[in-house]
C-alpha positions, -999 to +999 in steps of 0.1 A: +061-071-215+050-089-184+017-101-170+014-103-132-015-123-117-018-104-084-040-131-067-012-156-072+015-135-056+024-145-020+055-137+000+072-155+029+074-122+048+047-095+054+051-064+031+076-080+008+069-069-028+072-078-064+087-049-084+065-040-113+081-008-127+100+024-122+088+052-145+108+084-142+114+078-104+079+066-096+078+029-086+049+005-088+051-026-065+027-054-057+028-061-019+015-091+000+009-089+037-010-104+066+004-081+092+000-043+098+026-018+087+038+010+110+028+047+113+048+066+087+049+096+064+061+089+028+088+109+011+061+121-014+027+112-025+014+076-024-013+057-041-024+025-024-048+002-043-064-029-027-063-057-052-073-086-029-085-088+007-094-059+030-073-033+047-082-010+076-063+022+068-055+045+097-045+081+090-043+114+107-062+145+096-056+177+116-039+156+143-070+134+147-067+097+141-092+083+117-097+050+099-115+035+069-120+000+056-107-005+021-121-032+000-110-047-033-108-019-059-106+009-033-078+035-036-062+054-007-043+085-018-018+099+008-008+134-001+026+148+010+028+147+048-001+123+054+007+101+084-008+067+080-006+029+084-023-001+069-037-030+089-048-059+067-078-080+077-064-114+069-043-116+038-042-087+014-025-078-019-019-041-025-005-021-055+016+008-042+027+036-064+052+061-049+084+079-053+114+056-056+130+050-023+100+062-002+093+045+031 
């Protein structure tokens, strides 16, 4: 049993994370960042939940680049093959649920 206070989590390096769990090969991690990630495609599906801050999520749909602002409580679901990257607006804390070992 463990309680994690997401608003208290901060890292010295962007996109570092606190491991929460691995349930049958699906990991849950709390990430802190103040810098954008890179364009990537995960090795499976990904659920991306903004717990604190704002994130501008860029993604490609039919080879067209799109974006959406994600606020606290918003959830981005990347299906298999969805190319995307996250750009925080200031600091952000994000819960990421994905296949173990995914990018």
